[in-house]
C-alpha positions in Angstrom: 13.9 -10.0 7.5 11.8 -10.3 4.4 12.4 -7.5 1.9 9.8 -6.2 -0.5 10.9 -5.1 -4.0 8.3 -3.7 -6.3 9.3 -4.8 -9.8 6.3 -3.3 -11.5 7.2 -0.2 -13.5 5.4 1.4 -16.4 6.6 -0.2 -19.6 6.7 0.8 -23.2 4.1 -1.9 -24.2 1.9 -1.8 -21.1 -1.5 -0.2 -21.1 -1.0 1.6 -17.7 1.7 4.1 -17.4 1.2 4.8 -13.7 4.3 4.6 -11.5 4.0 3.6 -7.8 6.2 5.6 -5.4 6.6 4.6 -1.8 6.7 7.6 0.6 9.1 7.3 3.6 6.0 7.0 5.9 4.5 4.2 3.9 7.8 2.3 3.7 8.3 2.8 7.5 4.8 1.4 8.1 5.6 -1.6 5.9 8.8 -2.3 7.8 6.8 -2.1 11.1 4.2 -4.5 9.8 6.8 -6.9 8.6 8.6 -6.7 12.0 5.4 -7.5 13.7 4.6 -10.4 11.4 8.2 -11.8 11.9 7.8 -11.7 15.6 4.3 -13.2 15.9 3.6 -15.1 12.7 5.3 -17.6 10.4 7.1 -17.0 7.1 4.1 -18.5 5.4 1.9 -15.7 6.7 4.5 -13.1 5.8 4.6 -14.4 2.2 0.8 -14.4 2.1 0.8 -10.8 3.2 3.4 -9.9 0.5 1.3 -11.6 -2.2 -1.8 -9.8 -1.1 0.0 -6.4 -1.1 1.5 -7.1 -4.5 -1.9 -8.0 -6.0 -3.5 -4.8 -4.4 -0.7 -2.7 -5.9 -1.2 -4.2 -9.3 -4.9 -3.4 -9.2 -4.2 0.2 -8.1 -1.6 0.6 -10.8 -4.0 -0.7 -13.5 -6.9 1.4 -12.2 -5.9 4.0 -9.7 -9.5 5.3 -9.3 -10.8 1.9 -8.3 -10.9 2.6 -4.6 -12.9 5.3 -2.8 -11.7 8.6 -1.4 -10.8 8.7 2.2 -13.1 10.5 4.6 -10.2 12.6 5.7 -9.3 14.0 2.3 -10.9 14.1 -1.2 -7.4 13.7 -2.7 -6.4 10.5 -0.9 -7.9 7.2 -1.7 -8.1 4.2 0.7 -7.8 0.5 -0.1 -8.6 -2.0 2.6 -5.8 -4.6 2.3 -6.9 -6.8 5.3 -9.4 -6.1 8.1 -6.4 -4.7 10.0 -4.5 -2.9 7.3 -5.6 0.0 5.0 -3.5 1.4 2.3 -3.8 5.2 1.6 -2.5 6.6 -1.7 -2.7 9.8 -3.8 -2.7 10.1 -7.6 -0.7 12.9 -9.1 -0.7 12.8 -12.9 0.9 9.5 -13.8 2.3 8.7 -10.3 0.7 6.9 -7.4 2.1 7.9 -4.1 1.6 5.3 -1.3 1.1 7.5 1.7 0.5 5.0 4.5 -0.2 1.5 5.5 -2.4 2.0 8.5 -3.2 -0.6 11.2 -6.9 -0.1 11.9 -6.4 -1.3 15.5 -4.6 1.9 16.3 -6.3 5.2 17.3 -7.5 6.8 14.0 -6.2 10.1 15.2 -2.6 8.7 14.7 -3.3 8.6 10.9 -1.7 11.7 9.4 -2.5 12.1 5.8 
């Protein structure tokens, strides 16, 4: 199983001081996505997904207001990671809470944010 470790943390000399925090739900979603990829795809695709997620998190961390608000809540932003996966997050002061990684092929009613 591929493990994701986010090594980006606010540093003394960095411009952005936002910290990314994974909620239990978002981490569970990530585990499910990885399990699916491991079952049906190659390690190359898994690594590609990991790089894509990493780049998206770097963008969000540098500029949290980059992505639009979700239609479900004006406090939660959504970032389309792939045409199947959307990342939902909330900004609270200097912390970015990753709320969910949602597979858009699911019923939208399953998304609880």
